[in-house]
PLY file of the C-alpha trace (Angstrom):
ply
format ascii 1.0
element vertex 260
property float x
property float y
property float z
element edge 259
property int vertex1
property int vertex2
end_header
17.91 -3.79 -13.90
18.11 -0.71 -16.11
14.90 -0.51 -18.17
16.33 1.55 -21.04
16.45 -0.39 -24.32
18.44 1.97 -26.56
20.93 4.72 -25.75
22.32 7.10 -28.35
25.79 8.48 -27.73
28.19 10.95 -29.30
31.43 10.63 -27.34
32.76 7.30 -26.04
35.38 8.99 -23.86
33.29 11.57 -22.01
29.58 10.72 -21.97
28.01 9.44 -18.77
24.82 7.36 -18.68
24.41 6.71 -14.98
20.93 7.59 -13.73
22.36 8.98 -10.48
22.97 12.74 -10.38
25.17 14.12 -7.58
26.75 17.53 -7.11
30.41 16.68 -6.40
32.43 18.32 -3.64
35.80 19.89 -4.39
38.71 17.69 -3.36
41.55 20.03 -2.37
44.57 19.81 -0.06
42.31 19.99 2.99
40.75 16.61 2.15
42.16 13.87 4.38
42.71 10.71 2.36
43.96 8.49 5.15
42.87 8.86 8.75
44.83 6.86 11.28
44.30 5.79 14.84
42.18 3.23 16.74
38.84 4.97 16.16
39.42 5.07 12.38
40.50 1.41 12.39
37.43 0.40 14.39
35.12 2.40 12.09
36.58 0.77 8.98
36.36 -2.68 10.52
32.71 -2.09 11.46
31.60 -0.89 8.01
33.96 -2.93 5.81
34.01 -6.28 7.60
30.71 -6.39 9.55
28.03 -4.24 7.88
28.92 -4.26 4.16
29.85 -7.88 3.26
26.43 -9.55 3.54
24.42 -6.94 1.59
27.20 -6.79 -1.02
27.22 -10.56 -1.43
23.42 -10.68 -1.61
23.25 -7.97 -4.30
26.08 -9.37 -6.42
24.94 -12.99 -6.27
21.14 -12.62 -6.28
20.56 -9.42 -8.26
23.42 -9.60 -10.78
23.74 -13.43 -10.56
27.49 -12.90 -10.76
30.18 -15.55 -11.00
33.94 -15.17 -11.48
36.22 -16.98 -13.92
39.94 -16.87 -13.17
39.88 -16.01 -9.49
42.75 -18.46 -8.91
45.05 -15.99 -10.71
44.90 -13.74 -7.63
45.90 -16.42 -5.10
49.68 -15.91 -5.32
49.11 -12.20 -4.60
47.12 -12.48 -1.34
49.56 -10.25 0.55
50.85 -8.22 -2.41
49.49 -4.88 -3.49
47.96 -5.05 -6.97
46.09 -2.84 -9.43
42.84 -4.04 -10.97
41.39 -2.43 -14.12
37.78 -3.15 -15.07
34.97 -2.07 -17.38
32.45 0.37 -15.89
28.90 -0.94 -16.45
27.09 -0.89 -13.09
26.10 1.87 -10.64
25.91 -0.36 -7.58
27.61 -3.54 -8.76
30.95 -1.98 -9.71
31.85 -0.91 -6.16
30.80 -4.34 -4.84
31.94 -7.03 -7.27
35.73 -6.67 -6.75
35.22 -7.08 -3.00
33.59 -10.43 -3.68
36.22 -11.94 -5.98
39.17 -10.43 -4.06
37.99 -11.52 -0.59
39.64 -11.53 1.93
42.06 -9.06 0.33
41.15 -5.44 1.21
40.00 -3.42 -1.79
40.30 0.31 -2.47
38.77 2.22 -5.38
39.89 5.32 -7.25
36.58 7.14 -7.65
34.97 10.33 -8.89
34.35 12.89 -6.09
30.62 12.10 -6.48
31.24 9.01 -4.38
32.27 11.00 -1.30
29.78 13.85 -1.81
26.50 12.23 -0.70
25.17 13.63 2.58
25.26 10.42 4.61
26.86 7.77 2.45
29.68 10.13 1.50
31.05 9.82 5.03
30.98 6.03 4.85
32.42 5.36 1.39
35.99 6.35 2.39
35.89 3.68 5.11
34.85 1.22 2.36
37.93 2.09 0.32
36.94 5.10 -1.83
39.88 7.29 -2.93
38.43 10.35 -4.71
40.25 11.98 -7.60
41.86 15.30 -6.61
41.01 18.75 -7.92
44.24 20.57 -6.94
47.97 19.88 -7.06
48.11 19.88 -3.26
45.42 17.23 -3.15
47.17 15.26 -5.89
50.25 14.81 -3.71
48.07 13.43 -0.91
46.17 11.28 -3.42
49.29 9.59 -4.83
50.69 9.09 -1.32
47.42 7.39 -0.33
47.55 5.02 -3.34
51.18 4.12 -2.62
50.25 3.41 1.01
47.38 1.12 0.04
49.64 -0.84 -2.33
52.30 -1.15 0.39
49.66 -2.51 2.78
48.64 -5.19 0.25
45.37 -3.73 -1.03
43.86 -4.27 -4.45
43.46 -0.79 -5.93
40.58 -0.89 -8.41
40.45 1.54 -11.32
37.73 1.93 -13.94
39.75 3.57 -16.76
36.65 4.18 -18.90
35.71 6.66 -16.12
32.01 6.89 -17.06
29.24 4.36 -16.42
27.55 2.82 -19.45
25.04 0.36 -17.97
25.26 -3.18 -19.38
27.60 -2.14 -22.19
29.16 -5.23 -23.75
32.25 -3.75 -25.42
35.32 -1.96 -24.08
35.41 1.78 -24.64
38.71 3.47 -25.48
40.60 4.95 -22.53
43.86 6.82 -22.05
47.05 5.65 -20.35
46.71 8.28 -17.59
45.49 5.83 -14.94
48.34 3.43 -15.74
50.94 5.85 -14.40
50.56 4.41 -10.89
51.72 0.83 -11.65
54.16 2.15 -14.27
55.80 4.13 -11.49
55.92 1.53 -8.70
56.18 -1.66 -10.80
53.30 -3.44 -9.04
51.43 -6.30 -10.75
48.34 -5.40 -12.77
45.24 -7.48 -13.42
42.20 -6.75 -15.55
38.63 -7.92 -15.17
35.70 -7.67 -17.53
32.09 -8.01 -16.46
30.24 -9.72 -19.28
26.51 -10.38 -19.66
25.23 -13.80 -20.58
21.71 -15.08 -21.18
20.03 -17.36 -18.64
17.49 -19.95 -19.72
13.92 -19.05 -18.75
14.99 -15.67 -17.28
14.92 -12.20 -18.81
17.70 -10.87 -16.59
21.22 -11.84 -17.66
23.97 -13.37 -15.58
27.06 -11.27 -14.96
30.18 -13.36 -15.56
33.45 -11.69 -14.53
36.62 -12.76 -16.34
39.99 -12.06 -14.74
43.39 -12.01 -16.44
46.97 -11.15 -15.50
49.34 -10.38 -14.06
50.73 -7.72 -16.37
53.93 -5.93 -15.43
55.22 -2.58 -16.66
58.31 -2.66 -18.84
60.64 -0.72 -16.56
63.18 -0.29 -19.38
60.86 2.18 -21.13
60.53 5.90 -20.30
57.61 6.60 -17.98
55.10 7.82 -20.58
55.88 4.99 -22.99
55.82 2.52 -20.10
52.31 3.59 -19.10
51.09 3.46 -22.72
52.58 0.01 -23.30
50.89 -1.29 -20.15
47.61 0.35 -21.13
47.72 -1.18 -24.62
48.31 -4.71 -23.33
45.53 -4.44 -20.76
43.12 -2.86 -23.26
43.76 -5.62 -25.80
43.07 -8.33 -23.22
39.90 -6.58 -21.97
38.59 -6.36 -25.53
39.27 -10.06 -25.96
37.46 -10.96 -22.72
34.45 -8.80 -23.62
33.60 -11.24 -26.43
32.17 -13.58 -23.79
29.02 -11.42 -23.63
26.19 -13.06 -25.56
23.23 -10.80 -24.77
22.65 -7.07 -25.29
20.41 -5.66 -22.55
20.81 -2.08 -23.76
21.73 -1.25 -27.34
24.19 1.63 -27.73
24.07 3.48 -31.04
26.38 6.28 -32.09
24.13 9.23 -32.92
25.69 10.08 -36.26
25.37 6.46 -37.49
21.74 5.78 -36.52
19.36 4.67 -39.23
0 1
1 2
2 3
3 4
4 5
5 6
6 7
7 8
8 9
9 10
10 11
11 12
12 13
13 14
14 15
15 16
16 17
17 18
18 19
19 20
20 21
21 22
22 23
23 24
24 25
25 26
26 27
27 28
28 29
29 30
30 31
31 32
32 33
33 34
34 35
35 36
36 37
37 38
38 39
39 40
40 41
41 42
42 43
43 44
44 45
45 46
46 47
47 48
48 49
49 50
50 51
51 52
52 53
53 54
54 55
55 56
56 57
57 58
58 59
59 60
60 61
61 62
62 63
63 64
64 65
65 66
66 67
67 68
68 69
69 70
70 71
71 72
72 73
73 74
74 75
75 76
76 77
77 78
78 79
79 80
80 81
81 82
82 83
83 84
84 85
85 86
86 87
87 88
88 89
89 90
90 91
91 92
92 93
93 94
94 95
95 96
96 97
97 98
98 99
99 100
100 101
101 102
102 103
103 104
104 105
105 106
106 107
107 108
108 109
109 110
110 111
111 112
112 113
113 114
114 115
115 116
116 117
117 118
118 119
119 120
120 121
121 122
122 123
123 124
124 125
125 126
126 127
127 128
128 129
129 130
130 131
131 132
132 133
133 134
134 135
135 136
136 137
137 138
138 139
139 140
140 141
141 142
142 143
143 144
144 145
145 146
146 147
147 148
148 149
149 150
150 151
151 152
152 153
153 154
154 155
155 156
156 157
157 158
158 159
159 160
160 161
161 162
162 163
163 164
164 165
165 166
166 167
167 168
168 169
169 170
170 171
171 172
172 173
173 174
174 175
175 176
176 177
177 178
178 179
179 180
180 181
181 182
182 183
183 184
184 185
185 186
186 187
187 188
188 189
189 190
190 191
191 192
192 193
193 194
194 195
195 196
196 197
197 198
198 199
199 200
200 201
201 202
202 203
203 204
204 205
205 206
206 207
207 208
208 209
209 210
210 211
211 212
212 213
213 214
214 215
215 216
216 217
217 218
218 219
219 220
220 221
221 222
222 223
223 224
224 225
225 226
226 227
227 228
228 229
229 230
230 231
231 232
232 233
233 234
234 235
235 236
236 237
237 238
238 239
239 240
240 241
241 242
242 243
243 244
244 245
245 246
246 247
247 248
248 249
249 250
250 251
251 252
252 253
253 254
254 255
255 256
256 257
257 258
258 259
């Protein structure tokens, strides 16, 4: 668990408090988002279905002590592509938790290029569902095609709209409607999840309790930009509501210009 007690911040939209520092690679049109063929399929099956599940389950259940409320909401969508929007509060837990509560549905993640830039792990994370954000227009076309393909194949595409990790933060930071363009365009169902932190008797470490809600659907009668904003606003409001289930503050976040 993160040992920091207080973090001072200036900018809720852009500051990052992850303790991991990685030099990101440039994602241009040469980056291959989806590799096809039997070798690729076998590699994904090996890492995603054989190697990763047990360590992921162990970490989520025994380190974060996670449980999910509302998982039944996903049952009617077992074979349907969906978007999942969550709060970004864990370095390791955030890439793992959705795989646990979505199982057996395959999960993909829209991620920062950091996640595919590590020397060894960076070659494995794409097989675990990582879809890095593009740096060029050519890459953007491949990026959106990849997302559309994952939705068509029935994946859950996970997005952390806050973009930056604030460990154990118990509120929802403001975020833009930019990441809501994908469901606003294709009309797919949207769910939100909020990882909250709750005290455990006789233990210093909190329990992570994940609350799910949805589905939300874009209002296809609105123009695209308004459609994305309307969807964003409804999801944001529900996430703020769910965040009130946290009852313990592991790390206190104080805005620098309001500190005592």
